N, C-alpha and C positions, 0 to 999 in steps of 0.2 A: 504494499499499500504506499502510495507517495503522500508526502505531506505538502499541503497547499501553503505556499509562501506569499507574503504580501509583496507586491512589486515596488512599494515605496520603502525607502531606507529610513525615512523619518516617520514616526508614529502619527497616524491621521488624527488622533485625539489631541495632539499638540499643535496642529495646524489651525490657525485662526483665519476664518473666512468672513469677510465683511461685504455685504450686499446693500448698495444704496439705491435711492431714487425709485423705490417700488419695483425692483427687479421681480419678474414673475415668480409667484410662489413655488412653481415647480423647480426653480433653480435651487432654492433651499431644500426642497424635498429630495431632489437628486443628490445633493451633497450628503444629506443625512442617510439616504439609502445606501451610500457608498462609505458609510461609517466615519464621515467628517462630523464630529459632534459639536464643534466650537464654531457654529455659524450664527452670525448676528445679522439681522435685516432692519433696515430703516426705510421709511417711505420718502424721506426728503433728501435733497442734495446737500452736501456738506461744503462749507467754505474752506478755503485754504487753512484758515486758523483752526477750524474744527479738526480737519485732517491732521494737522501738525500736533494737536493735543492728544489724538486718539489712535494714530496709525502705527505707533512705534512697534507694536507686537503682532501686526497683521502680516500674514504671508500672501493671501489672495484677496483681491478686492474686485468686485463687480460694480460697474457704474453704467449710467446712461449718458445723455448728452450735457447735462447741467453741471456735473462735478468735474472740476478741472484738477487733474493730477499734474501739478507743476514740478519743475526741477527741484525746488526747495522741499516739496513734499517727499519726493523720491530720495533725496539726500538725507531726510530725517526718518526714513522707513528702512532700517537696516535689514529687516527680515523679509521685506516685500519681495516676492518671487514673480508674481503675475498680476496684470491688470487686464480686465476684460469688460 
């Protein structure tokens, strides 16, 4: 019998996902169905100041057209791996 291994080298429970601007609820559902348990959703866009205050430990962020991920935000998000 073969043992199923997780293809990620980093534990999913330690990956923080941030979904802004009312990203469709199925996005959160899909993350949770794939064992990403640290998913936060917000209906509004965030300003640069709000992002700077709250993005330090975020690895994945999902946005729509109103949230601007500036160079300053990226420079202050050392764990950020993807923006979508």
